[in-house]
N, C-alpha and C positions, 0 to 999 in steps of 0.2 A: 550364447548371448540371444537373448529375443530381440526383435524388430523395435519393440519400444525401448529396451535398453540400449541398443545400439543407436538409435536416435538421441536418447538423452546424452549418452556418452560424446556423441559428435556435438551437441550443443555446449556441453560442459568443456570438451577439449578445445573449441574454437573461441571461446569467451575470454577476452582479455581484460574485459570491462563488464561489471555487473550492476544493473539497477535494481535494487530491492523495493518492493512495496513493503511496509512496515508491518502494518495489521494483518496478520494472517502469515505470511512467509517467515517474518522475524519473531513475532510474538501475538498473543491474543491480549491486546491493549485492554480491553474492556472484559477481563475475566474476573475481576473483583468488584467492578462498578459497571454493571451491565448496560451496555448500549441502549436497549429498549427502556431503560431507567432514565438514561440521559436523555433519549428522543421525548419520552413523555414530559420530563421537566422543559424541555425546550419549547414543547408545544403549549404547554402551561404559561410559559414565560411570554409567548406571543399572545395569549387569551389574555393575560394580566394587564399586557400594553393597549388593551382595547381593540385587538386586530383578530378577533375569533373567527372572522369570516375570510381571513386571508388564505387559508391552506385548505387543499382538496381533502376530501375523506381519506383517500389512499396516503397522502402526505402526514396526515394528523395520526394514522394508524402505524405508519412504518415503525421498524424496530432499529432503524438506522436514522440516528439525528442529523446525518448530512442531508437526508430526504426533504425533511423541513427546512433545514438551512438553504438548500437549492431553491425550494418552493417561494420562499420570502424573496429570495435573490431575483428569481424570474419575474416577480411582480413589483419589486422595488429595487432596482438594479442602482447600484453605487449609494444608496440612501444610509443615513445613520442607524437606521433601523438593522439593516443587513451587517454593517459594521459592528453595531453592539452585540449581535446574535452569534457573529464570528468570532468575537472576542471571548463571549460567554462560553462557547463551545471550545475554545482553545483551553481555557482554565479548567474545564471538565475532563480534558484529555491529559492535561499535566496532572490532575488529581488521580486519573486512572492508571498512570504510569506506576504508582507505589504498590498497586495489585495486580499489575499485568503480569502473563505467564509467558515464559519463554515457549516458542514453538519446539517440541522435542526435536533435538539433534541440530536445531538451527545454530547455537552457540558454537559447538565444535565445527560444524561446517563453515561458519564464518571465519573463525580461526585459521582452519587448515588452508582454506581456498586462499585467504588473504597472504598466508605465509608463503603460497607459490607465486606471489608477485601480481596476482589479478588485483585490480583496483575497484574499489566498491564506492557507490552512491546509494542514498536512499531516496526515492521518488514517491512521494505518498500524499494521499489527499487528507492526511491529517496534518495537524499543526507541525512545522519544523521544530520548534521549541520542545514540543512533547516527544517527537522521534529522538532529538539529541538528549532529551533527559533519558529516555529509556535506554539507548546505547551506552549513556555514561554509567547506568544503574548497572549494567553487566559488564563494565569495564571493556566495552567493544569501540570505544570512541576513536583510538588509533586506526581501526579498520575502517571506518566511516568518516573520512576528511570531509566528504560532502552531503550535505543534507538538504534536501528540497522538499518544501511541503505546502500546503494550502495558503494563498495569498488572500488579502481582502477582494480581490477581483475573482469571484468565484466561476467566472467563464473559463479560468485558466485550470480548473480542476481536470483532473483525468475523467474521461477520454481524451480531452486536449492534451497533446503531448508537451505542452509547455515546459514542466517541471523534467521531463526527461531529456528535452533538448538543453535545458539549463545546465544538468548535469553532464551530459555529453561534450558540450563546450567546455565546461570548467576542468573536466578530466583530460581534454584534448584528445578524447576518444574518437575512434572510427566506429561508425555505427555497424558495419558488416562485422566487427570484432566485439560486438556489444550485446549482452543478453538481459532481458528483464525477467524478474522473477515476480508474479503476481498471482492473485486468488480470485479476481472478479473479470468479467468481460470487458470493463472499462479500462483495466490494466492491458489487456490484449488489445484493445483498440488503440490506447495510446502507442504501445509499442509498435504496431503496424505502421502508425502515422509517421512514427520517428524513424522507421526503417530498421528497427533492431529486431533479433530473434526473442522469442518468449518461450518462457517455460511456466507451465501451471501449476500451481500448488492447491490442491483441493483436499481439506481434511475432512470432508464428508460426502456422502453421494450427491447431495443437492448441489454444492460448489462444484463437483465434478461435471454433473449433466449440464450446468450452465455454461461452464467452461468449452464443454464439448459443442452445445449448441452455437456458441460465439464462434466456434472454428479453431480452438486450440488443438494443435497437434500432438504435443508431448506433455502430459499432466503427470505428477507424482503424489502421492498420497501421504507420503512421509519424506522429510529431509534426510533420513537415514538412507534412502536409495541413492539420493544426490551425493552423500558423503562417501558412500561404497564405491560409486561409480569414479568419483575424483580420486580416491586413493589406489584405484586399480589401473589408473592412466599410467602409461609408459614415462 
């Protein structure tokens, strides 16, 4: 067993509760309705509202719609505009569920791990209704009785640990026996602030580099590795 596999096995063996980010570890939410397309539509919507000077060039050109949403929030906290944009993005995420692609090996991993009595929650920066709709589409609802996502108060999005802390409280979980699975530095930061262990999932080299630079110690490139480790536990 390599040192990396041994660290992974230790994480998996000690986890009684697992907090899952959705887009990445569980599925590619925007596989059929690309995030960059939604981001462009969101920027256009802001422009059409006569607020074309609201965003920075970086925010306007980002492939992630949450970047433009956060930008609007930074300058108009608690406004009707931000509320409208957040609701608009929620509807787009719900539409994306229909063409979302399961992350390879995620479904069997979720079902197997759940059958061992380990309890799950989703802690995402996407809307909770979209996360719930996705797991329902995969018949995984029983595995995820707790789903926490973006609220209208965007300050509470990860890296803020708010959704993790909500899930921990709802499950009656012990942070020291809790594992967060995420694919971004903000997931790692939220896990650190919540006092839970972290497993990074990186489907490409860019994701892996960003997680490593952020300080993630255990990173997998496939959920197959986690499933194999889980099945090999005594």
